[in-house]
PyMOL Python script that loads the backbone (N, CA, C, O; Angstrom):
from pymol import cmd

cmd.read_pdbstr("""\
ATOM      1  N   MET A   1       4.295  94.638 229.618  1.00  0.00           N
ATOM      2  CA  MET A   1       3.463  95.172 228.571  1.00  0.00           C
ATOM      3  C   MET A   1       2.283  96.093 229.521  1.00  0.00           C
ATOM      4  O   MET A   1       1.514  96.939 229.066  1.00  0.00           O
ATOM      5  N   ARG A   2       2.395  95.675 230.881  1.00  0.00           N
ATOM      6  CA  ARG A   2       1.707  96.513 231.827  1.00  0.00           C
ATOM      7  C   ARG A   2       2.319  97.640 231.745  1.00  0.00           C
ATOM      8  O   ARG A   2       1.707  98.635 231.357  1.00  0.00           O
ATOM      9  N   SER A   3       4.047  97.708 232.201  1.00  0.00           N
ATOM     10  CA  SER A   3       4.620  99.125 232.057  1.00  0.00           C
ATOM     11  C   SER A   3       4.608 100.273 230.775  1.00  0.00           C
ATOM     12  O   SER A   3       4.849 101.480 230.788  1.00  0.00           O
ATOM     13  N   ALA A   4       4.334  99.623 230.000  1.00  0.00           N
ATOM     14  CA  ALA A   4       4.210 100.457 228.934  1.00  0.00           C
ATOM     15  C   ALA A   4       2.833 100.850 228.791  1.00  0.00           C
ATOM     16  O   ALA A   4       2.840 102.045 228.497  1.00  0.00           O
ATOM     17  N   LEU A   5       1.650 100.413 228.859  1.00  0.00           N
ATOM     18  CA  LEU A   5       0.382 101.303 229.455  1.00  0.00           C
ATOM     19  C   LEU A   5       0.439 102.632 230.214  1.00  0.00           C
ATOM     20  O   LEU A   5       0.046 103.738 229.843  1.00  0.00           O
ATOM     21  N   ILE A   6       1.123 102.203 231.567  1.00  0.00           N
ATOM     22  CA  ILE A   6       1.024 103.302 232.422  1.00  0.00           C
ATOM     23  C   ILE A   6       1.317 104.570 231.753  1.00  0.00           C
ATOM     24  O   ILE A   6       0.617 105.572 231.902  1.00  0.00           O
ATOM     25  N   PRO A   7       2.383 104.514 230.997  1.00  0.00           N
ATOM     26  CA  PRO A   7       2.739 106.341 230.719  1.00  0.00           C
ATOM     27  C   PRO A   7       1.800 106.524 229.530  1.00  0.00           C
ATOM     28  O   PRO A   7       1.573 107.700 229.247  1.00  0.00           O
ATOM     29  N   SER A   8       1.233 105.633 228.809  1.00  0.00           N
ATOM     30  CA  SER A   8       0.474 106.077 227.954  1.00  0.00           C
ATOM     31  C   SER A   8      -0.556 106.457 228.413  1.00  0.00           C
ATOM     32  O   SER A   8      -1.212 107.191 227.674  1.00  0.00           O
ATOM     33  N   LEU A   9      -1.127 106.141 229.772  1.00  0.00           N
ATOM     34  CA  LEU A   9      -2.332 106.447 230.238  1.00  0.00           C
ATOM     35  C   LEU A   9      -2.120 107.863 230.948  1.00  0.00           C
ATOM     36  O   LEU A   9      -3.060 108.645 230.800  1.00  0.00           O
ATOM     37  N   VAL A  10      -1.021 108.316 231.701  1.00  0.00           N
ATOM     38  CA  VAL A  10      -0.839 109.113 232.021  1.00  0.00           C
ATOM     39  C   VAL A  10      -1.013 110.236 230.760  1.00  0.00           C
ATOM     40  O   VAL A  10      -1.770 111.203 230.840  1.00  0.00           O
ATOM     41  N   SER A  11      -0.198 109.937 229.621  1.00  0.00           N
ATOM     42  CA  SER A  11       0.301 110.900 228.544  1.00  0.00           C
ATOM     43  C   SER A  11      -1.584 111.255 228.451  1.00  0.00           C
ATOM     44  O   SER A  11      -1.765 112.414 228.824  1.00  0.00           O
ATOM     45  N   ILE A  12      -2.337 110.864 228.233  1.00  0.00           N
ATOM     46  CA  ILE A  12      -3.678 110.498 227.933  1.00  0.00           C
ATOM     47  C   ILE A  12      -4.251 111.609 229.011  1.00  0.00           C
ATOM     48  O   ILE A  12      -4.638 112.650 228.480  1.00  0.00           O
ATOM     49  N   LEU A  13      -4.316 111.568 229.845  1.00  0.00           N
ATOM     50  CA  LEU A  13      -4.449 111.979 231.011  1.00  0.00           C
ATOM     51  C   LEU A  13      -3.877 113.861 231.000  1.00  0.00           C
ATOM     52  O   LEU A  13      -4.563 114.874 231.139  1.00  0.00           O
ATOM     53  N   LEU A  14      -2.804 113.751 230.838  1.00  0.00           N
ATOM     54  CA  LEU A  14      -1.916 115.047 230.940  1.00  0.00           C
ATOM     55  C   LEU A  14      -2.713 115.924 229.230  1.00  0.00           C
ATOM     56  O   LEU A  14      -2.755 117.154 229.258  1.00  0.00           O
ATOM     57  N   ILE A  15      -3.039 115.492 228.450  1.00  0.00           N
ATOM     58  CA  ILE A  15      -3.242 116.212 227.188  1.00  0.00           C
ATOM     59  C   ILE A  15      -5.262 116.316 227.559  1.00  0.00           C
ATOM     60  O   ILE A  15      -5.826 117.406 227.475  1.00  0.00           O
ATOM     61  N   ALA A  16      -5.658 115.661 227.752  1.00  0.00           N
ATOM     62  CA  ALA A  16      -7.203 115.600 228.338  1.00  0.00           C
ATOM     63  C   ALA A  16      -7.354 116.731 229.288  1.00  0.00           C
ATOM     64  O   ALA A  16      -8.301 117.504 229.139  1.00  0.00           O
ATOM     65  N   GLY A  17      -6.263 116.938 230.521  1.00  0.00           N
ATOM     66  CA  GLY A  17      -5.740 118.642 231.215  1.00  0.00           C
ATOM     67  C   GLY A  17      -6.056 119.572 230.911  1.00  0.00           C
ATOM     68  O   GLY A  17      -6.772 120.444 231.404  1.00  0.00           O
ATOM     69  N   CYS A  18      -5.269 119.403 229.611  1.00  0.00           N
ATOM     70  CA  CYS A  18      -5.126 120.895 229.195  1.00  0.00           C
ATOM     71  C   CYS A  18      -5.975 120.697 227.666  1.00  0.00           C
ATOM     72  O   CYS A  18      -5.259 120.885 226.682  1.00  0.00           O
ATOM     73  N   ALA A  19      -7.708 120.266 227.337  1.00  0.00           N
ATOM     74  CA  ALA A  19      -8.184 120.466 226.370  1.00  0.00           C
ATOM     75  C   ALA A  19      -8.386 121.590 225.609  1.00  0.00           C
ATOM     76  O   ALA A  19      -8.891 122.594 226.110  1.00  0.00           O
ATOM     77  N   GLY A  20      -8.052 121.542 224.457  1.00  0.00           N
ATOM     78  CA  GLY A  20      -8.220 122.381 223.773  1.00  0.00           C
ATOM     79  C   GLY A  20      -7.265 123.102 223.248  1.00  0.00           C
ATOM     80  O   GLY A  20      -7.528 124.071 222.536  1.00  0.00           O
ATOM     81  N   GLY A  21      -5.562 122.587 223.636  1.00  0.00           N
ATOM     82  CA  GLY A  21      -4.054 123.186 223.177  1.00  0.00           C
ATOM     83  C   GLY A  21      -4.016 124.212 223.013  1.00  0.00           C
ATOM     84  O   GLY A  21      -5.067 124.850 223.052  1.00  0.00           O
ATOM     85  N   PRO A  22      -2.592 124.956 222.709  1.00  0.00           N
ATOM     86  CA  PRO A  22      -2.128 126.049 222.363  1.00  0.00           C
ATOM     87  C   PRO A  22      -3.211 127.456 222.435  1.00  0.00           C
ATOM     88  O   PRO A  22      -4.384 127.088 222.491  1.00  0.00           O
ATOM     89  N   GLY A  23      -3.135 128.115 222.439  1.00  0.00           N
ATOM     90  CA  GLY A  23      -4.476 129.360 222.072  1.00  0.00           C
ATOM     91  C   GLY A  23      -5.718 129.314 222.264  1.00  0.00           C
ATOM     92  O   GLY A  23      -6.480 130.214 221.910  1.00  0.00           O
ATOM     93  N   SER A  24      -6.221 127.814 223.095  1.00  0.00           N
ATOM     94  CA  SER A  24      -7.559 127.927 223.664  1.00  0.00           C
ATOM     95  C   SER A  24      -8.216 128.739 224.326  1.00  0.00           C
ATOM     96  O   SER A  24      -7.353 129.199 225.073  1.00  0.00           O
ATOM     97  N   ARG A  25      -9.169 129.247 224.576  1.00  0.00           N
ATOM     98  CA  ARG A  25     -10.118 129.906 225.171  1.00  0.00           C
ATOM     99  C   ARG A  25     -10.498 128.673 226.929  1.00  0.00           C
ATOM    100  O   ARG A  25     -10.708 127.496 227.225  1.00  0.00           O
ATOM    101  N   ALA A  26     -10.345 130.206 227.642  1.00  0.00           N
ATOM    102  CA  ALA A  26     -10.730 129.192 229.041  1.00  0.00           C
ATOM    103  C   ALA A  26     -11.109 130.849 229.598  1.00  0.00           C
ATOM    104  O   ALA A  26     -10.951 131.997 229.183  1.00  0.00           O
ATOM    105  N   VAL A  27     -11.828 130.011 231.049  1.00  0.00           N
ATOM    106  CA  VAL A  27     -12.752 130.865 231.992  1.00  0.00           C
ATOM    107  C   VAL A  27     -12.425 130.108 233.081  1.00  0.00           C
ATOM    108  O   VAL A  27     -12.394 128.885 233.211  1.00  0.00           O
ATOM    109  N   VAL A  28     -12.085 131.359 234.163  1.00  0.00           N
ATOM    110  CA  VAL A  28     -11.657 130.843 235.282  1.00  0.00           C
ATOM    111  C   VAL A  28     -13.373 131.439 235.998  1.00  0.00           C
ATOM    112  O   VAL A  28     -14.175 132.370 236.082  1.00  0.00           O
ATOM    113  N   GLU A  29     -12.957 129.588 236.478  1.00  0.00           N
ATOM    114  CA  GLU A  29     -14.546 129.692 237.942  1.00  0.00           C
ATOM    115  C   GLU A  29     -13.930 128.490 239.294  1.00  0.00           C
ATOM    116  O   GLU A  29     -13.002 127.706 239.490  1.00  0.00           O
ATOM    117  N   ARG A  30     -14.981 128.934 239.869  1.00  0.00           N
ATOM    118  CA  ARG A  30     -14.836 128.446 241.632  1.00  0.00           C
ATOM    119  C   ARG A  30     -13.833 128.619 242.229  1.00  0.00           C
ATOM    120  O   ARG A  30     -13.334 127.858 243.058  1.00  0.00           O
ATOM    121  N   ALA A  31     -13.288 130.027 241.727  1.00  0.00           N
ATOM    122  CA  ALA A  31     -12.058 130.450 242.765  1.00  0.00           C
ATOM    123  C   ALA A  31     -13.050 131.273 243.567  1.00  0.00           C
ATOM    124  O   ALA A  31     -12.371 131.540 244.559  1.00  0.00           O
ATOM    125  N   GLY A  32     -14.028 131.743 243.724  1.00  0.00           N
ATOM    126  CA  GLY A  32     -14.552 132.263 244.926  1.00  0.00           C
ATOM    127  C   GLY A  32     -14.077 133.446 245.562  1.00  0.00           C
ATOM    128  O   GLY A  32     -13.537 134.231 244.783  1.00  0.00           O
ATOM    129  N   SER A  33     -14.121 133.785 246.710  1.00  0.00           N
ATOM    130  CA  SER A  33     -13.598 135.056 246.924  1.00  0.00           C
ATOM    131  C   SER A  33     -12.353 135.526 246.915  1.00  0.00           C
ATOM    132  O   SER A  33     -11.973 136.687 246.765  1.00  0.00           O
ATOM    133  N   ASP A  34     -11.661 134.420 247.109  1.00  0.00           N
ATOM    134  CA  ASP A  34     -10.312 133.874 247.417  1.00  0.00           C
ATOM    135  C   ASP A  34      -9.468 134.460 245.961  1.00  0.00           C
ATOM    136  O   ASP A  34      -8.317 134.896 245.947  1.00  0.00           O
ATOM    137  N   LEU A  35     -10.176 134.359 245.062  1.00  0.00           N
ATOM    138  CA  LEU A  35      -9.442 134.695 243.526  1.00  0.00           C
ATOM    139  C   LEU A  35      -8.697 133.816 242.986  1.00  0.00           C
ATOM    140  O   LEU A  35      -7.957 133.330 243.842  1.00  0.00           O
ATOM    141  N   LEU A  36      -8.542 133.393 242.006  1.00  0.00           N
ATOM    142  CA  LEU A  36      -7.544 132.601 241.578  1.00  0.00           C
ATOM    143  C   LEU A  36      -6.260 133.483 241.668  1.00  0.00           C
ATOM    144  O   LEU A  36      -6.252 134.700 241.484  1.00  0.00           O
ATOM    145  N   LYS A  37      -5.115 132.672 241.992  1.00  0.00           N
ATOM    146  CA  LYS A  37      -4.077 133.432 241.421  1.00  0.00           C
ATOM    147  C   LYS A  37      -3.074 133.000 240.432  1.00  0.00           C
ATOM    148  O   LYS A  37      -2.484 131.920 240.422  1.00  0.00           O
ATOM    149  N   LEU A  38      -2.918 134.261 239.359  1.00  0.00           N
ATOM    150  CA  LEU A  38      -1.947 134.155 238.575  1.00  0.00           C
ATOM    151  C   LEU A  38      -0.363 134.272 239.230  1.00  0.00           C
ATOM    152  O   LEU A  38       0.156 135.160 239.907  1.00  0.00           O
ATOM    153  N   ARG A  39      -0.020 133.423 238.896  1.00  0.00           N
ATOM    154  CA  ARG A  39       1.237 133.702 239.561  1.00  0.00           C
ATOM    155  C   ARG A  39       2.822 133.245 237.787  1.00  0.00           C
ATOM    156  O   ARG A  39       2.848 132.963 236.589  1.00  0.00           O
ATOM    157  N   ALA A  40       3.707 133.488 238.925  1.00  0.00           N
ATOM    158  CA  ALA A  40       4.800 133.748 237.950  1.00  0.00           C
ATOM    159  C   ALA A  40       5.894 132.615 237.231  1.00  0.00           C
ATOM    160  O   ALA A  40       6.953 132.682 236.607  1.00  0.00           O
ATOM    161  N   GLY A  41       4.922 131.491 237.739  1.00  0.00           N
ATOM    162  CA  GLY A  41       5.568 130.387 237.228  1.00  0.00           C
ATOM    163  C   GLY A  41       4.616 129.095 237.564  1.00  0.00           C
ATOM    164  O   GLY A  41       3.515 129.328 238.062  1.00  0.00           O
ATOM    165  N   PRO A  42       5.003 127.749 237.310  1.00  0.00           N
ATOM    166  CA  PRO A  42       3.802 126.769 237.657  1.00  0.00           C
ATOM    167  C   PRO A  42       4.108 125.944 238.648  1.00  0.00           C
ATOM    168  O   PRO A  42       4.552 124.796 238.611  1.00  0.00           O
ATOM    169  N   GLY A  43       3.697 126.965 239.966  1.00  0.00           N
ATOM    170  CA  GLY A  43       3.777 126.184 241.314  1.00  0.00           C
ATOM    171  C   GLY A  43       3.534 126.790 242.486  1.00  0.00           C
ATOM    172  O   GLY A  43       3.716 127.996 242.322  1.00  0.00           O
ATOM    173  N   LEU A  44       3.233 126.565 243.517  1.00  0.00           N
ATOM    174  CA  LEU A  44       2.656 127.330 244.901  1.00  0.00           C
ATOM    175  C   LEU A  44       4.033 128.504 245.321  1.00  0.00           C
ATOM    176  O   LEU A  44       3.940 129.608 245.858  1.00  0.00           O
ATOM    177  N   ASP A  45       5.251 127.780 244.850  1.00  0.00           N
ATOM    178  CA  ASP A  45       6.372 128.817 245.303  1.00  0.00           C
ATOM    179  C   ASP A  45       6.240 130.093 244.498  1.00  0.00           C
ATOM    180  O   ASP A  45       6.629 131.079 245.123  1.00  0.00           O
ATOM    181  N   TYR A  46       5.795 130.332 243.276  1.00  0.00           N
ATOM    182  CA  TYR A  46       6.254 131.257 242.836  1.00  0.00           C
ATOM    183  C   TYR A  46       5.230 132.379 243.196  1.00  0.00           C
ATOM    184  O   TYR A  46       4.080 132.148 243.571  1.00  0.00           O
ATOM    185  N   ARG A  47       5.895 133.894 243.006  1.00  0.00           N
ATOM    186  CA  ARG A  47       5.611 134.705 243.014  1.00  0.00           C
ATOM    187  C   ARG A  47       3.918 135.051 242.326  1.00  0.00           C
ATOM    188  O   ARG A  47       3.698 134.810 241.139  1.00  0.00           O
ATOM    189  N   ILE A  48       3.151 135.456 242.968  1.00  0.00           N
ATOM    190  CA  ILE A  48       1.546 135.816 243.001  1.00  0.00           C
ATOM    191  C   ILE A  48       1.662 137.293 242.302  1.00  0.00           C
ATOM    192  O   ILE A  48       1.957 138.257 243.008  1.00  0.00           O
ATOM    193  N   ASN A  49       1.368 137.481 240.590  1.00  0.00           N
ATOM    194  CA  ASN A  49       1.263 138.452 239.907  1.00  0.00           C
ATOM    195  C   ASN A  49      -0.244 139.345 239.845  1.00  0.00           C
ATOM    196  O   ASN A  49      -0.348 140.518 239.485  1.00  0.00           O
ATOM    197  N   LEU A  50      -1.421 138.393 240.326  1.00  0.00           N
ATOM    198  CA  LEU A  50      -2.322 138.943 240.208  1.00  0.00           C
ATOM    199  C   LEU A  50      -3.213 138.386 240.171  1.00  0.00           C
ATOM    200  O   LEU A  50      -3.245 137.396 239.441  1.00  0.00           O
ATOM    201  N   GLY A  51      -4.852 138.919 241.273  1.00  0.00           N
ATOM    202  CA  GLY A  51      -5.834 137.519 241.575  1.00  0.00           C
ATOM    203  C   GLY A  51      -6.956 138.017 240.608  1.00  0.00           C
ATOM    204  O   GLY A  51      -7.470 139.124 240.450  1.00  0.00           O
ATOM    205  N   LEU A  52      -7.195 136.521 239.886  1.00  0.00           N
ATOM    206  CA  LEU A  52      -8.148 136.722 238.856  1.00  0.00           C
ATOM    207  C   LEU A  52      -9.927 136.273 239.165  1.00  0.00           C
ATOM    208  O   LEU A  52     -10.241 135.110 238.912  1.00  0.00           O
ATOM    209  N   PRO A  53     -10.781 137.031 239.588  1.00  0.00           N
ATOM    210  CA  PRO A  53     -11.793 136.291 239.815  1.00  0.00           C
ATOM    211  C   PRO A  53     -12.850 135.493 238.829  1.00  0.00           C
ATOM    212  O   PRO A  53     -12.618 135.575 237.623  1.00  0.00           O
ATOM    213  N   ASP A  54     -13.716 134.914 239.153  1.00  0.00           N
ATOM    214  CA  ASP A  54     -14.764 133.409 238.385  1.00  0.00           C
ATOM    215  C   ASP A  54     -14.970 134.967 237.139  1.00  0.00           C
ATOM    216  O   ASP A  54     -15.183 136.173 237.257  1.00  0.00           O
ATOM    217  N   GLY A  55     -14.738 133.953 235.982  1.00  0.00           N
ATOM    218  CA  GLY A  55     -15.653 134.586 234.973  1.00  0.00           C
ATOM    219  C   GLY A  55     -14.208 135.214 234.055  1.00  0.00           C
ATOM    220  O   GLY A  55     -14.278 135.450 232.849  1.00  0.00           O
ATOM    221  N   THR A  56     -13.107 135.393 234.764  1.00  0.00           N
ATOM    222  CA  THR A  56     -12.271 135.899 233.559  1.00  0.00           C
ATOM    223  C   THR A  56     -11.645 135.232 232.422  1.00  0.00           C
ATOM    224  O   THR A  56     -10.991 134.196 232.543  1.00  0.00           O
ATOM    225  N   ALA A  57     -11.914 136.013 230.988  1.00  0.00           N
ATOM    226  CA  ALA A  57     -12.026 135.509 230.168  1.00  0.00           C
ATOM    227  C   ALA A  57      -9.890 135.782 229.897  1.00  0.00           C
ATOM    228  O   ALA A  57      -9.282 136.852 229.904  1.00  0.00           O
ATOM    229  N   LEU A  58      -9.228 134.112 229.664  1.00  0.00           N
ATOM    230  CA  LEU A  58      -8.136 133.703 229.049  1.00  0.00           C
ATOM    231  C   LEU A  58      -7.841 132.941 228.306  1.00  0.00           C
ATOM    232  O   LEU A  58      -8.757 132.167 228.028  1.00  0.00           O
ATOM    233  N   THR A  59      -6.665 132.725 227.666  1.00  0.00           N
ATOM    234  CA  THR A  59      -6.055 132.114 226.597  1.00  0.00           C
ATOM    235  C   THR A  59      -5.547 130.897 227.506  1.00  0.00           C
ATOM    236  O   THR A  59      -5.592 130.880 228.736  1.00  0.00           O
ATOM    237  N   ARG A  60      -5.148 130.075 226.835  1.00  0.00           N
ATOM    238  CA  ARG A  60      -4.629 129.071 227.648  1.00  0.00           C
ATOM    239  C   ARG A  60      -3.475 128.896 226.235  1.00  0.00           C
ATOM    240  O   ARG A  60      -3.736 129.000 225.037  1.00  0.00           O
ATOM    241  N   HIS A  61      -2.183 128.605 226.894  1.00  0.00           N
ATOM    242  CA  HIS A  61      -0.885 128.255 226.090  1.00  0.00           C
ATOM    243  C   HIS A  61      -0.396 127.556 225.759  1.00  0.00           C
ATOM    244  O   HIS A  61      -0.016 127.290 224.619  1.00  0.00           O
ATOM    245  N   HIS A  62      -0.196 126.714 227.391  1.00  0.00           N
ATOM    246  CA  HIS A  62       0.884 125.154 227.273  1.00  0.00           C
ATOM    247  C   HIS A  62       0.431 125.386 229.291  1.00  0.00           C
ATOM    248  O   HIS A  62       0.408 126.376 230.023  1.00  0.00           O
ATOM    249  N   CYS A  63       0.144 123.901 229.514  1.00  0.00           N
ATOM    250  CA  CYS A  63       0.346 123.378 230.577  1.00  0.00           C
ATOM    251  C   CYS A  63       1.562 122.242 231.134  1.00  0.00           C
ATOM    252  O   CYS A  63       2.060 121.402 230.384  1.00  0.00           O
ATOM    253  N   VAL A  64       1.865 122.373 232.352  1.00  0.00           N
ATOM    254  CA  VAL A  64       2.652 121.135 232.708  1.00  0.00           C
ATOM    255  C   VAL A  64       2.708 121.328 233.927  1.00  0.00           C
ATOM    256  O   VAL A  64       2.622 122.307 234.669  1.00  0.00           O
ATOM    257  N   THR A  65       2.965 119.572 234.106  1.00  0.00           N
ATOM    258  CA  THR A  65       2.851 119.433 236.019  1.00  0.00           C
ATOM    259  C   THR A  65       3.944 119.189 236.167  1.00  0.00           C
ATOM    260  O   THR A  65       4.933 118.691 235.630  1.00  0.00           O
ATOM    261  N   GLU A  66       3.311 119.987 237.676  1.00  0.00           N
ATOM    262  CA  GLU A  66       4.365 120.304 238.771  1.00  0.00           C
ATOM    263  C   GLU A  66       3.870 119.634 239.908  1.00  0.00           C
ATOM    264  O   GLU A  66       2.774 119.901 240.402  1.00  0.00           O
ATOM    265  N   VAL A  67       4.988 118.378 240.541  1.00  0.00           N
ATOM    266  CA  VAL A  67       4.628 118.191 242.059  1.00  0.00           C
ATOM    267  C   VAL A  67       3.240 117.677 241.971  1.00  0.00           C
ATOM    268  O   VAL A  67       2.517 117.879 242.947  1.00  0.00           O
ATOM    269  N   GLY A  68       2.687 116.950 240.796  1.00  0.00           N
ATOM    270  CA  GLY A  68       1.083 116.013 240.248  1.00  0.00           C
ATOM    271  C   GLY A  68       0.036 117.086 240.601  1.00  0.00           C
ATOM    272  O   GLY A  68      -1.005 116.787 241.185  1.00  0.00           O
ATOM    273  N   GLN A  69       0.406 118.612 240.152  1.00  0.00           N
ATOM    274  CA  GLN A  69      -0.602 119.507 240.411  1.00  0.00           C
ATOM    275  C   GLN A  69      -0.292 120.178 238.208  1.00  0.00           C
ATOM    276  O   GLN A  69       0.816 120.310 237.689  1.00  0.00           O
ATOM    277  N   LEU A  70      -1.451 120.394 237.609  1.00  0.00           N
ATOM    278  CA  LEU A  70      -1.533 120.976 235.863  1.00  0.00           C
ATOM    279  C   LEU A  70      -1.672 122.206 236.739  1.00  0.00           C
ATOM    280  O   LEU A  70      -2.349 122.551 237.708  1.00  0.00           O
ATOM    281  N   TRP A  71      -0.337 122.920 235.639  1.00  0.00           N
ATOM    282  CA  TRP A  71      -0.817 124.452 235.967  1.00  0.00           C
ATOM    283  C   TRP A  71      -0.768 124.831 234.662  1.00  0.00           C
ATOM    284  O   TRP A  71       0.054 124.228 233.972  1.00  0.00           O
ATOM    285  N   CYS A  72      -1.647 125.944 233.969  1.00  0.00           N
ATOM    286  CA  CYS A  72      -1.355 126.000 232.770  1.00  0.00           C
ATOM    287  C   CYS A  72      -1.296 127.627 232.795  1.00  0.00           C
ATOM    288  O   CYS A  72      -1.914 128.422 233.503  1.00  0.00           O
ATOM    289  N   ARG A  73      -0.124 127.883 231.550  1.00  0.00           N
ATOM    290  CA  ARG A  73       0.333 129.048 231.253  1.00  0.00           C
ATOM    291  C   ARG A  73      -0.883 130.332 229.998  1.00  0.00           C
ATOM    292  O   ARG A  73      -1.151 130.403 228.799  1.00  0.00           O
ATOM    293  N   VAL A  74      -1.132 130.864 230.897  1.00  0.00           N
ATOM    294  CA  VAL A  74      -2.297 131.748 230.118  1.00  0.00           C
ATOM    295  C   VAL A  74      -2.075 133.125 230.128  1.00  0.00           C
ATOM    296  O   VAL A  74      -1.100 133.386 230.833  1.00  0.00           O
ATOM    297  N   SER A  75      -2.725 134.367 229.497  1.00  0.00           N
ATOM    298  CA  SER A  75      -2.596 135.202 229.671  1.00  0.00           C
ATOM    299  C   SER A  75      -4.424 136.072 229.086  1.00  0.00           C
ATOM    300  O   SER A  75      -5.139 135.886 228.102  1.00  0.00           O
ATOM    301  N   LEU A  76      -4.503 136.736 229.958  1.00  0.00           N
ATOM    302  CA  LEU A  76      -5.949 137.664 229.604  1.00  0.00           C
ATOM    303  C   LEU A  76      -6.468 137.779 228.673  1.00  0.00           C
ATOM    304  O   LEU A  76      -5.806 138.807 228.815  1.00  0.00           O
ATOM    305  N   ARG A  77      -6.959 137.814 227.858  1.00  0.00           N
ATOM    306  CA  ARG A  77      -7.880 137.625 227.159  1.00  0.00           C
ATOM    307  C   ARG A  77      -7.844 139.452 226.249  1.00  0.00           C
ATOM    308  O   ARG A  77      -7.456 139.877 225.161  1.00  0.00           O
ATOM    309  N   ASP A  78      -8.510 140.043 227.514  1.00  0.00           N
ATOM    310  CA  ASP A  78      -8.494 141.786 227.318  1.00  0.00           C
ATOM    311  C   ASP A  78      -7.495 142.006 227.185  1.00  0.00           C
ATOM    312  O   ASP A  78      -7.371 142.693 226.171  1.00  0.00           O
ATOM    313  N   ALA A  79      -6.263 141.749 227.822  1.00  0.00           N
ATOM    314  CA  ALA A  79      -4.854 142.156 227.860  1.00  0.00           C
ATOM    315  C   ALA A  79      -3.583 140.889 227.719  1.00  0.00           C
ATOM    316  O   ALA A  79      -3.007 140.259 228.606  1.00  0.00           O
ATOM    317  N   PRO A  80      -3.475 140.849 226.533  1.00  0.00           N
ATOM    318  CA  PRO A  80      -2.493 139.825 226.212  1.00  0.00           C
ATOM    319  C   PRO A  80      -1.535 139.753 226.960  1.00  0.00           C
ATOM    320  O   PRO A  80      -1.202 138.758 227.604  1.00  0.00           O
ATOM    321  N   GLY A  81      -0.920 140.978 226.936  1.00  0.00           N
ATOM    322  CA  GLY A  81       0.625 141.054 227.630  1.00  0.00           C
ATOM    323  C   GLY A  81       0.843 140.652 229.174  1.00  0.00           C
ATOM    324  O   GLY A  81       2.002 140.802 229.562  1.00  0.00           O
ATOM    325  N   VAL A  82       0.077 140.249 229.957  1.00  0.00           N
ATOM    326  CA  VAL A  82      -0.946 140.097 231.306  1.00  0.00           C
ATOM    327  C   VAL A  82      -0.612 138.152 230.802  1.00  0.00           C
ATOM    328  O   VAL A  82      -1.422 137.408 230.248  1.00  0.00           O
ATOM    329  N   THR A  83       0.639 137.854 231.186  1.00  0.00           N
ATOM    330  CA  THR A  83       0.796 136.258 231.569  1.00  0.00           C
ATOM    331  C   THR A  83       0.715 135.412 232.651  1.00  0.00           C
ATOM    332  O   THR A  83       0.987 136.138 233.608  1.00  0.00           O
ATOM    333  N   GLY A  84       0.520 134.407 233.021  1.00  0.00           N
ATOM    334  CA  GLY A  84       1.558 134.125 234.019  1.00  0.00           C
ATOM    335  C   GLY A  84       1.107 132.352 234.094  1.00  0.00           C
ATOM    336  O   GLY A  84       0.812 131.717 233.081  1.00  0.00           O
ATOM    337  N   TYR A  85       1.137 131.661 235.710  1.00  0.00           N
ATOM    338  CA  TYR A  85       0.247 130.042 235.287  1.00  0.00           C
ATOM    339  C   TYR A  85      -0.843 130.181 236.262  1.00  0.00           C
ATOM    340  O   TYR A  85      -0.914 131.179 236.979  1.00  0.00           O
ATOM    341  N   VAL A  86      -1.572 129.359 236.310  1.00  0.00           N
ATOM    342  CA  VAL A  86      -2.871 129.104 237.163  1.00  0.00           C
ATOM    343  C   VAL A  86      -2.784 127.977 237.000  1.00  0.00           C
ATOM    344  O   VAL A  86      -2.326 127.390 236.020  1.00  0.00           O
ATOM    345  N   SER A  87      -3.506 127.278 238.579  1.00  0.00           N
ATOM    346  CA  SER A  87      -3.960 125.760 238.478  1.00  0.00           C
ATOM    347  C   SER A  87      -5.008 125.548 237.078  1.00  0.00           C
ATOM    348  O   SER A  87      -5.534 126.519 236.534  1.00  0.00           O
ATOM    349  N   ALA A  88      -5.165 124.465 236.717  1.00  0.00           N
ATOM    350  CA  ALA A  88      -6.190 123.865 235.475  1.00  0.00           C
ATOM    351  C   ALA A  88      -7.414 123.563 236.362  1.00  0.00           C
ATOM    352  O   ALA A  88      -8.446 123.333 235.732  1.00  0.00           O
ATOM    353  N   ASP A  89      -7.499 123.517 237.815  1.00  0.00           N
ATOM    354  CA  ASP A  89      -8.508 123.104 238.498  1.00  0.00           C
ATOM    355  C   ASP A  89      -9.366 123.941 238.349  1.00  0.00           C
ATOM    356  O   ASP A  89     -10.556 123.648 238.463  1.00  0.00           O
ATOM    357  N   TYR A  90      -8.893 125.331 238.024  1.00  0.00           N
ATOM    358  CA  TYR A  90      -9.787 126.180 237.995  1.00  0.00           C
ATOM    359  C   TYR A  90     -10.655 126.634 236.355  1.00  0.00           C
ATOM    360  O   TYR A  90     -11.639 127.362 236.218  1.00  0.00           O
ATOM    361  N   LEU A  91     -10.059 126.084 235.553  1.00  0.00           N
ATOM    362  CA  LEU A  91     -10.414 126.727 234.291  1.00  0.00           C
ATOM    363  C   LEU A  91     -11.491 125.861 233.588  1.00  0.00           C
ATOM    364  O   LEU A  91     -11.616 124.645 233.734  1.00  0.00           O
ATOM    365  N   SER A  92     -12.206 126.615 232.852  1.00  0.00           N
ATOM    366  CA  SER A  92     -13.238 125.615 231.849  1.00  0.00           C
ATOM    367  C   SER A  92     -13.253 126.187 230.095  1.00  0.00           C
ATOM    368  O   SER A  92     -13.221 127.255 229.483  1.00  0.00           O
ATOM    369  N   GLY A  93     -13.291 125.407 229.944  1.00  0.00           N
ATOM    370  CA  GLY A  93     -13.318 125.923 228.204  1.00  0.00           C
ATOM    371  C   GLY A  93     -14.487 126.656 227.876  1.00  0.00           C
ATOM    372  O   GLY A  93     -15.618 126.232 228.114  1.00  0.00           O
ATOM    373  N   SER A  94     -14.240 127.763 227.327  1.00  0.00           N
ATOM    374  CA  SER A  94     -15.548 128.446 226.663  1.00  0.00           C
ATOM    375  C   SER A  94     -15.183 129.111 225.297  1.00  0.00           C
ATOM    376  O   SER A  94     -16.051 129.684 224.638  1.00  0.00           O
TER     377      SER A  94
END
""", "prot")
cmd.dss("prot")
cmd.show_as("cartoon", "prot")
cmd.util.cbc("prot")
cmd.orient("prot")
């Protein structure tokens, strides 16, 4: 009974972490002066394509978990051809 509960809770947390689902709006927050790194893939080992300042408007496409960290594939709302992955910790729905 207990072993069935854990996967259910993990699924709920992952879905909540990517609230709004594919195509939802998001905004970069708490990146500070370091800028949020838009990466080629979901993880710190991927190439940095761009630095995004706080307030950057994004479209969230989907999220994945890599090494315990939730990463979302996003595109710039003003330039939809610019895509990559960012840590979900720095996104807020808007």
